[in-house]
C-alpha positions as CSV (number, residue, x, y, z in Angstrom):
1,M,-12.7,-13.2,-1.0
2,I,-12.4,-14.1,-4.6
3,T,-13.0,-17.7,-5.7
4,G,-10.5,-20.1,-7.1
5,E,-12.2,-19.8,-10.5
6,I,-11.7,-16.1,-10.6
7,K,-8.0,-16.5,-9.5
8,N,-7.5,-19.0,-12.3
9,R,-9.1,-16.6,-14.8
10,I,-6.8,-13.8,-13.7
11,D,-3.8,-16.1,-13.8
12,S,-4.7,-17.1,-17.3
13,I,-5.0,-13.4,-18.4
14,W,-1.6,-12.8,-16.8
15,D,-0.1,-15.7,-18.7
16,T,-1.6,-14.5,-21.9
17,F,0.2,-11.2,-21.5
18,W,3.5,-13.1,-21.0
19,T,3.0,-15.3,-24.0
20,G,2.1,-12.2,-26.0
21,G,5.5,-10.7,-25.2
22,I,4.6,-8.4,-22.3
23,T,6.6,-9.6,-19.3
24,N,6.9,-6.5,-17.1
25,S,4.4,-6.8,-14.3
26,M,3.8,-3.0,-14.1
27,T,3.0,-3.0,-17.9
28,I,0.7,-6.0,-17.5
29,L,-1.3,-4.4,-14.7
30,E,-1.5,-1.1,-16.6
31,Q,-2.7,-2.6,-19.8
32,M,-5.2,-4.8,-17.9
33,T,-6.4,-1.6,-16.1
34,Y,-7.3,0.0,-19.5
35,L,-9.5,-3.0,-20.4
36,F,-11.1,-3.0,-16.9
37,F,-12.0,0.7,-17.4
38,M,-13.5,0.0,-20.9
39,K,-15.7,-2.8,-19.5
40,M,-16.6,-0.8,-16.4
41,L,-17.9,2.1,-18.5
42,D,-20.2,-0.2,-20.5
43,D,-21.3,-2.3,-17.5
44,A,-22.2,0.9,-15.6
45,Q,-24.2,2.3,-18.6
46,R,-26.0,-1.1,-19.1
47,T,-27.1,-0.9,-15.5
48,K,-28.3,2.7,-16.0
49,E,-30.2,1.6,-19.2
50,A,-31.9,-1.3,-17.4
51,N,-33.0,1.0,-14.6
52,A,-34.2,3.7,-17.1
53,N,-36.2,1.2,-19.1
54,A,-37.9,-0.1,-15.9
55,M,-38.8,3.5,-15.0
56,N,-39.6,4.4,-18.7
57,V,-37.3,7.4,-18.6
58,K,-34.1,8.4,-20.5
59,V,-30.6,7.5,-19.3
60,K,-29.1,10.4,-17.3
61,D,-25.6,11.5,-18.4
62,P,-24.8,8.5,-20.6
63,T,-21.1,7.8,-21.4
64,F,-22.1,6.3,-24.8
65,K,-24.5,8.7,-26.4
66,D,-26.6,8.4,-29.5
67,G,-25.0,9.2,-32.8
68,V,-21.2,9.5,-33.4
69,W,-18.1,10.5,-31.5
70,H,-15.3,12.4,-33.3
71,N,-11.9,10.7,-32.9
72,P,-9.4,13.6,-32.6
73,E,-6.4,11.3,-33.6
74,T,-7.9,9.9,-36.8
75,D,-10.2,12.9,-37.5
76,K,-13.0,10.5,-38.2
77,D,-16.5,10.1,-36.8
78,V,-17.1,6.8,-34.9
79,P,-20.5,5.4,-33.8
80,Y,-20.7,5.6,-30.0
81,N,-22.2,2.1,-30.1
82,S,-19.1,0.6,-31.5
83,L,-17.1,1.8,-28.5
84,R,-19.1,-0.3,-26.1
85,W,-17.6,-3.5,-24.6
86,N,-20.7,-5.6,-25.3
87,V,-20.4,-4.7,-29.0
88,F,-16.6,-5.0,-29.8
89,K,-16.1,-8.1,-27.7
90,N,-18.1,-10.0,-30.4
91,M,-16.0,-8.8,-33.3
92,E,-13.4,-10.7,-35.3
93,A,-9.8,-10.5,-34.0
94,D,-8.5,-7.9,-36.5
95,A,-11.6,-5.8,-36.3
96,M,-11.6,-5.9,-32.5
97,Y,-8.0,-4.9,-32.3
98,R,-8.5,-2.0,-34.7
99,V,-11.5,-0.7,-32.8
100,I,-10.0,-1.0,-29.4
101,S,-6.5,0.3,-30.2
102,K,-7.5,3.1,-32.6
103,D,-10.9,4.2,-31.2
104,V,-11.9,2.9,-27.8
105,F,-8.4,3.6,-26.3
106,V,-8.5,7.2,-27.6
107,F,-12.0,7.6,-26.3
108,I,-11.1,6.7,-22.7
109,K,-8.0,8.9,-23.0
110,N,-10.2,11.9,-23.8
111,L,-13.0,11.1,-21.4
112,N,-12.4,13.8,-18.8
113,E,-15.9,14.5,-17.6
114,G,-18.2,13.1,-15.0
115,R,-17.6,10.5,-12.3
116,E,-14.9,8.6,-14.2
117,S,-12.5,11.6,-14.2
118,A,-10.6,10.2,-11.2
119,Y,-9.2,7.6,-13.5
120,S,-9.5,9.2,-17.0
121,K,-7.7,12.5,-16.1
122,F,-4.4,10.6,-15.8
123,M,-4.8,9.0,-19.2
124,A,-3.0,11.6,-21.3
125,S,0.4,9.8,-21.3
126,A,-1.1,6.3,-21.6
127,T,0.0,4.0,-24.4
128,F,-1.7,0.9,-25.7
129,L,1.0,-1.8,-25.8
130,I,-0.8,-5.0,-26.7
131,Q,0.5,-5.9,-30.2
132,S,-1.3,-9.0,-31.2
133,P,-5.0,-9.2,-32.2
134,R,-5.1,-12.8,-31.0
135,T,-3.6,-11.9,-27.6
136,L,-6.1,-9.1,-27.2
137,V,-9.0,-11.5,-28.0
138,K,-7.9,-13.9,-25.3
139,I,-7.5,-11.1,-22.8
140,V,-10.9,-9.6,-23.6
141,E,-12.5,-13.1,-23.2
142,G,-10.9,-13.4,-19.8
143,V,-12.0,-9.9,-18.6
144,D,-15.5,-10.4,-20.0
145,H,-16.4,-12.8,-17.3
146,L,-15.7,-10.3,-14.5
147,D,-18.6,-8.3,-13.2
148,M,-17.4,-4.7,-12.9
149,N,-20.6,-3.7,-11.0
150,N,-19.7,-6.0,-8.1
151,R,-17.3,-3.7,-6.4
152,D,-16.6,-6.0,-3.5
153,T,-15.4,-8.8,-5.7
154,M,-13.6,-6.5,-8.1
155,G,-11.7,-4.8,-5.2
156,D,-10.5,-8.2,-4.1
157,V,-9.6,-9.1,-7.8
158,Y,-7.5,-5.9,-8.1
159,E,-5.7,-6.6,-4.8
160,Y,-4.9,-10.1,-6.0
161,I,-3.5,-8.6,-9.2
162,L,-1.4,-6.1,-7.2
163,G,-0.2,-9.1,-5.2
164,K,0.9,-10.9,-8.4
165,M,2.7,-7.7,-9.5
166,A,4.6,-7.7,-6.2
167,A,5.3,-11.5,-6.3
168,S,6.8,-11.2,-9.8
169,G,9.7,-9.2,-8.3
170,N,9.3,-6.2,-10.6
171,N,8.0,-2.9,-9.2
172,G,7.0,-4.6,-6.0
173,Q,8.4,-1.6,-4.1
174,F,5.2,0.3,-4.9
175,R,3.2,-2.1,-2.8
176,T,3.3,-2.1,1.0
177,P,2.1,-5.5,2.2
178,R,-1.7,-5.4,2.6
179,H,-1.7,-6.8,6.1
180,I,0.7,-4.1,7.3
181,I,-1.5,-1.4,5.7
182,R,-4.6,-3.0,7.4
183,M,-2.8,-3.1,10.7
184,M,-2.0,0.6,10.5
185,V,-5.5,1.6,9.6
186,E,-6.8,-0.5,12.5
187,L,-4.4,1.3,14.8
188,M,-5.6,4.7,13.7
189,R,-9.3,3.9,13.4
190,P,-10.4,6.5,10.9
191,T,-13.8,8.2,11.4
192,L,-16.3,9.9,9.1
193,K,-15.0,13.2,10.4
194,D,-11.5,12.5,9.1
195,T,-9.8,14.0,6.1
196,I,-7.2,11.4,5.1
197,C,-4.1,11.9,3.0
198,D,-1.3,9.7,1.6
199,P,1.2,12.1,-0.1
200,A,3.1,9.1,-1.6
201,M,0.2,7.0,-2.5
202,G,1.6,4.5,-5.0
203,S,-1.2,2.0,-5.8
204,A,-3.4,3.8,-3.1
205,G,-3.3,1.0,-0.6
206,F,-3.7,3.2,2.5
207,I,-6.5,5.2,0.9
208,V,-8.4,2.0,-0.1
209,E,-8.0,0.3,3.3
210,S,-9.2,3.5,5.0
211,A,-12.2,3.6,2.7
212,K,-12.9,-0.1,3.4
213,Y,-12.6,0.6,7.2
214,I,-15.2,3.4,6.9
215,Q,-17.5,1.3,4.8
216,A,-17.4,-1.5,7.4
217,N,-17.6,0.5,10.6
218,Y,-20.0,3.3,9.5
219,K,-22.4,1.6,7.2
220,S,-25.6,3.2,8.6
221,E,-24.0,6.6,9.1
222,L,-23.0,6.7,5.4
223,L,-26.7,6.7,4.5
224,K,-26.9,10.3,5.7
225,K,-26.4,12.8,2.9
226,E,-23.7,14.9,4.6
227,N,-21.6,11.9,5.6
228,S,-22.0,10.4,2.1
229,E,-20.9,13.6,0.4
230,H,-17.8,14.0,2.6
231,Y,-16.9,10.3,2.1
232,K,-17.2,10.5,-1.7
233,N,-15.8,14.0,-2.3
234,G,-13.8,15.3,0.6
235,M,-12.4,12.5,2.7
236,L,-9.7,10.8,0.6
237,H,-6.6,12.5,-0.8
238,G,-3.5,11.1,-2.5
239,F,-0.5,12.3,-4.5
240,D,2.2,10.7,-6.6
241,T,4.8,11.7,-9.2
242,D,4.3,8.6,-11.4
243,A,1.4,8.9,-13.8
244,T,1.2,5.1,-14.2
245,M,0.8,4.7,-10.4
246,L,-1.9,7.3,-10.4
247,R,-3.8,5.4,-13.0
248,I,-3.4,2.1,-11.1
249,G,-4.3,3.8,-7.8
250,A,-7.4,5.5,-9.3
251,M,-8.6,2.2,-10.7
252,N,-7.9,0.5,-7.3
253,L,-10.1,3.1,-5.7
254,M,-12.9,2.9,-8.3
255,L,-13.0,-0.9,-7.9
256,H,-13.4,-0.4,-4.2
257,G,-16.4,1.9,-4.7
258,V,-14.5,5.2,-4.4
259,D,-15.3,7.1,-7.6
260,N,-14.3,10.7,-6.8
261,P,-11.2,10.8,-4.6
262,D,-8.8,13.8,-4.7
263,I,-5.8,12.2,-6.3
264,K,-3.4,14.1,-8.4
265,Y,0.1,14.3,-9.9
266,Q,2.2,16.2,-7.4
267,D,5.7,16.2,-5.9
268,S,4.7,16.3,-2.3
269,L,8.1,17.6,-1.1
270,S,8.4,20.4,-3.6
271,T,7.3,24.0,-3.4
272,D,4.4,23.1,-5.7
273,N,2.7,21.5,-2.7
274,T,1.3,24.3,-0.6
275,D,-0.9,22.1,1.7
276,E,-0.8,23.2,5.3
277,N,-3.0,22.4,8.3
278,Q,-5.3,20.6,6.0
279,Y,-5.7,16.9,7.0
280,T,-6.7,15.1,10.1
281,L,-5.1,11.8,9.3
282,C,-1.9,10.8,7.4
283,L,-1.2,7.2,6.6
284,A,1.9,6.5,4.4
285,N,4.9,4.4,3.5
286,P,6.9,7.2,1.9
287,P,10.0,6.5,-0.3
288,F,13.2,6.3,1.8
289,T,15.9,5.3,-0.6
290,G,16.7,8.6,-2.3
291,S,17.8,12.1,-1.6
292,L,16.8,15.4,-3.2
293,D,18.3,18.6,-4.4
294,N,17.7,21.2,-1.7
295,E,16.7,23.7,-4.3
296,A,13.6,21.6,-5.2
297,V,12.4,21.0,-1.6
298,S,9.9,23.3,0.0
299,K,11.7,25.7,2.4
300,S,9.0,25.1,5.1
301,L,10.1,21.4,5.3
302,L,13.8,22.4,5.5
303,A,12.9,24.7,8.4
304,I,11.9,21.6,10.4
305,T,14.8,19.4,9.3
306,K,17.6,20.5,7.1
307,T,18.3,17.4,5.1
308,K,18.2,15.8,1.7
309,K,16.8,12.5,2.9
310,T,13.3,11.9,1.8
311,E,12.3,9.8,4.8
312,L,13.0,12.8,7.1
313,L,11.4,15.3,4.8
314,F,8.2,13.3,4.6
315,L,7.9,13.3,8.4
316,A,8.3,17.1,8.3
317,L,5.6,17.2,5.6
318,F,3.2,15.3,7.8
319,V,3.7,17.8,10.5
320,R,3.0,20.7,8.1
321,I,0.0,19.3,6.3
322,L,-1.8,18.0,9.4
323,Q,-4.3,20.1,11.3
324,V,-3.7,20.6,15.0
325,G,-5.0,17.5,16.6
326,G,-4.4,15.5,13.4
327,R,-2.8,12.1,13.6
328,C,-0.1,10.3,11.6
329,A,1.1,6.7,11.2
330,S,4.1,6.3,8.9
331,I,6.5,3.6,8.1
332,V,10.1,4.7,8.4
333,P,13.5,2.9,8.1
334,D,15.2,2.1,11.4
335,G,17.8,4.8,10.7
336,V,15.3,7.5,11.5
337,L,15.1,6.1,15.0
338,F,18.8,6.5,15.9
339,G,20.6,8.4,13.1
340,N,23.2,10.8,14.4
341,S,23.0,13.4,11.7
342,T,21.6,16.9,12.4
343,G,18.6,16.1,10.2
344,H,17.8,12.9,12.1
345,K,18.0,14.5,15.5
346,S,16.0,17.5,14.5
347,I,13.0,15.5,13.2
348,R,13.0,13.4,16.4
349,K,13.2,16.5,18.5
350,E,10.3,18.0,16.5
351,L,8.1,14.9,17.1
352,I,8.9,14.7,20.8
353,D,9.3,18.3,21.9
354,T,6.9,20.1,19.6
355,Q,4.3,17.4,18.8
356,R,3.1,14.4,20.7
357,L,4.9,11.2,19.8
358,Q,2.8,8.2,21.0
359,A,4.3,5.0,19.6
360,V,7.2,3.3,18.0
361,I,6.4,-0.2,16.6
362,S,9.6,-2.0,15.4
363,M,8.9,-4.4,12.6
364,P,11.0,-7.5,11.6
365,S,13.5,-6.9,8.8
366,G,11.8,-9.5,6.5
367,V,8.5,-7.6,6.2
368,F,9.4,-6.1,2.8
369,K,11.2,-9.1,1.4
370,P,12.0,-10.2,-1.3
371,Y,12.4,-6.6,-2.4
372,A,14.3,-5.3,0.6
373,G,15.6,-6.6,3.8
374,V,15.8,-3.2,5.5
375,S,14.5,-3.0,9.1
376,T,11.6,-0.6,9.5
377,A,9.3,0.8,12.2
378,I,6.0,2.6,12.4
379,L,5.9,6.0,14.1
380,I,2.6,7.2,15.4
381,F,2.2,10.9,16.5
382,T,-0.4,13.6,17.0
383,K,0.2,17.2,15.8
384,T,-0.1,19.6,18.7
385,N,2.4,22.4,18.0
386,A,2.7,22.6,21.8
387,G,4.4,19.4,22.8
388,G,2.7,16.9,25.0
389,T,4.9,13.8,24.7
390,D,5.0,12.4,28.2
391,K,5.7,8.8,27.4
392,V,6.2,6.7,24.4
393,W,4.9,3.1,23.8
394,F,7.4,0.7,22.2
395,Y,6.5,-2.7,20.7
396,D,9.0,-5.2,19.4
397,M,7.1,-7.0,16.6
398,K,8.8,-10.3,15.8
399,A,6.3,-12.0,13.4
400,D,3.6,-10.7,11.0
401,G,2.0,-14.0,9.9
402,F,4.5,-14.8,7.1
403,S,7.9,-16.3,7.0
404,L,10.7,-13.7,7.0
405,D,12.6,-15.1,4.1
406,D,12.2,-14.3,0.4
407,K,9.2,-16.8,0.0
408,R,7.0,-15.1,2.6
409,T,4.8,-18.1,3.1
410,P,2.0,-17.9,5.7
411,I,2.9,-19.1,9.2
412,A,1.0,-19.3,12.5
413,E,3.1,-16.8,14.4
414,N,1.6,-13.3,14.1
415,D,2.0,-10.3,16.5
416,I,-0.4,-8.0,14.5
417,P,-3.6,-8.8,16.5
418,D,-1.6,-8.3,19.7
419,V,-0.1,-5.0,18.5
420,I,-3.7,-3.7,17.8
421,A,-5.1,-4.9,21.1
422,R,-2.3,-3.5,23.2
423,F,-2.4,-0.1,21.4
424,K,-6.1,0.2,22.0
425,N,-5.5,-0.3,25.8
426,L,-2.3,1.6,26.6
427,E,-3.3,2.1,30.2
428,A,-2.7,-1.6,30.8
429,E,0.8,-1.2,29.3
430,E,1.9,0.8,32.3
431,S,2.5,-2.3,34.3
432,R,4.7,-4.1,31.8
433,T,8.4,-4.4,32.3
434,R,11.2,-3.7,29.9
435,K,11.6,-7.5,29.5
436,D,8.1,-7.7,27.8
437,Q,7.4,-7.4,24.1
438,S,5.9,-4.0,24.6
439,F,6.5,-1.3,27.3
440,I,6.3,2.4,28.0
441,V,9.3,4.7,28.3
442,P,9.0,8.2,30.0
443,V,10.0,11.0,27.7
444,A,12.6,12.3,30.1
445,E,14.6,9.0,29.6
446,I,14.3,9.4,25.8
447,I,15.6,12.9,26.0
448,A,18.5,11.8,28.2
449,N,19.4,9.3,25.6
450,D,19.8,12.0,22.9
451,Y,16.3,11.4,21.6
452,D,17.2,7.8,20.5
453,L,14.0,5.9,19.6
454,S,15.5,2.4,18.9
455,I,13.8,-0.2,21.1
456,N,17.0,-1.9,22.0
457,K,18.1,1.2,23.8
458,Y,15.4,0.6,26.4
459,K,14.6,-3.1,26.2
460,E,16.0,-5.2,29.1
461,V,17.4,-8.5,28.0
462,E,17.1,-11.2,30.7
463,K,20.3,-13.1,31.1
464,V,20.1,-16.7,32.2
465,K,23.1,-18.2,33.9
466,V,24.2,-21.3,32.1
467,E,26.1,-24.0,34.1
468,Y,28.7,-25.9,32.0
469,E,30.3,-29.2,32.9
470,Q,33.8,-29.1,34.3
471,P,36.5,-29.6,31.6
472,S,37.7,-32.8,33.3
473,V,34.2,-34.3,32.8
474,V,34.1,-33.4,29.1
475,F,37.6,-34.8,28.5
476,G,36.7,-38.0,30.3
477,R,33.7,-38.4,28.0
478,I,35.8,-37.8,24.9
479,E,38.4,-40.4,26.1
480,S,35.6,-42.9,26.7
481,L,34.3,-42.4,23.2
482,Q,37.8,-42.7,21.8
483,T,38.3,-46.0,23.6
484,E,35.0,-47.3,22.2
485,I,35.9,-46.2,18.7
486,S,39.4,-47.9,18.9
487,A,37.8,-51.2,20.2
488,A,35.3,-51.1,17.3
489,I,38.1,-50.6,14.7
490,K,40.2,-53.4,16.2
491,E,37.2,-55.7,16.1
492,F,36.4,-54.8,12.5
493,K,40.0,-55.5,11.4
494,E,40.1,-58.9,13.1
495,Q,36.9,-60.0,11.5
496,Y,37.3,-58.7,7.9
497,L,41.0,-58.1,7.2
């Protein structure tokens, strides 16, 4: 958890951007990310230098070398030393602004080698937008107090900033609520053997939470070389079509100790994506507000469900890219559960008849407020290519620990721990009735209901007989009240008029 002091510092940096004329939350986060990266590079090298000096050896693979660096944009040679955070942070405002905007920013845009490539490879289209030297000085002073080598703290700091971006009401659609992501990761329980993918990664929330889960639950196993290599270089994969989000996601991962994830610019639904039978776990909240041109969509996805709706195509994508035995947990709009179109029905039939659908968790409609009031659910399935759906577990989630209005303030009611506990012990769910908050439905019943997966189709509502008073009793009470009112009015008139 980050301290109140650090939160105040981040709030102050955020306010400095606003007073400096940058009010779009996405732009603020992006510009802040550039400065984080500049400091991270220098902090990492300073740590290397301290260790090298203690061992009396040279620094291995330094980012800032001896001599000069040639700036391709100005065609001038610049001393590597002047590109370092601990040097330019002490400069006068105009000099600092000139060095950062003209040299350091160009340097990190062209830094495409080594362990920093996960972030720097998406820098080609980046633009430095801080216009005022005085504003830059204040931001640098704020960032200077953050320890970029403390990944635990910096991971929390970045999540706090992502939360501020969402709370501002701009671009919040890129951020799935952290507690919902954490619930889904807890439900799927990733292991060191998994190869995890989010093909619509946004700010990389699902990948980050998966990494944190592995770090927390496999701490000793990660000390083994083969496990460490897989975790660092082969476990985590993410794609997006927004270069800004790729930069933000890459920084999010770096600040959580994941330096070399496989994240790249890619339209996951297009023919450019040829992944097939590749991953063991998919976790995602894919976009579900748009439709696509059929010509741009991979034909292998249309073979599963002929539609233009992205929410259906992403489900088809998960089926394709998972290995047999691979698992998926994906957020979907409620329409996927009961839609009557050919595309809706075909994807539900695919999950039930050809794969193994395990769970449908209906979430309250306020989960994504204030950005959207749409009702959503989580689908959990395993790829088998041979069927296997015998029964489906339904859960009617009514509370997630926050109010379901636009303010989303913390409340005591929270079904998430119960969702996780019940899913981990599905055998005990067999005895529950349809009147309970969760229950199991045989697949034959679902098929008989035209593959409808809406929980209300199967939930039993207990009706309580209400006994009302006879009309004569109610009228008698009204007449009695009228008599009392008339007497009171008469008394008032006699006394005061």
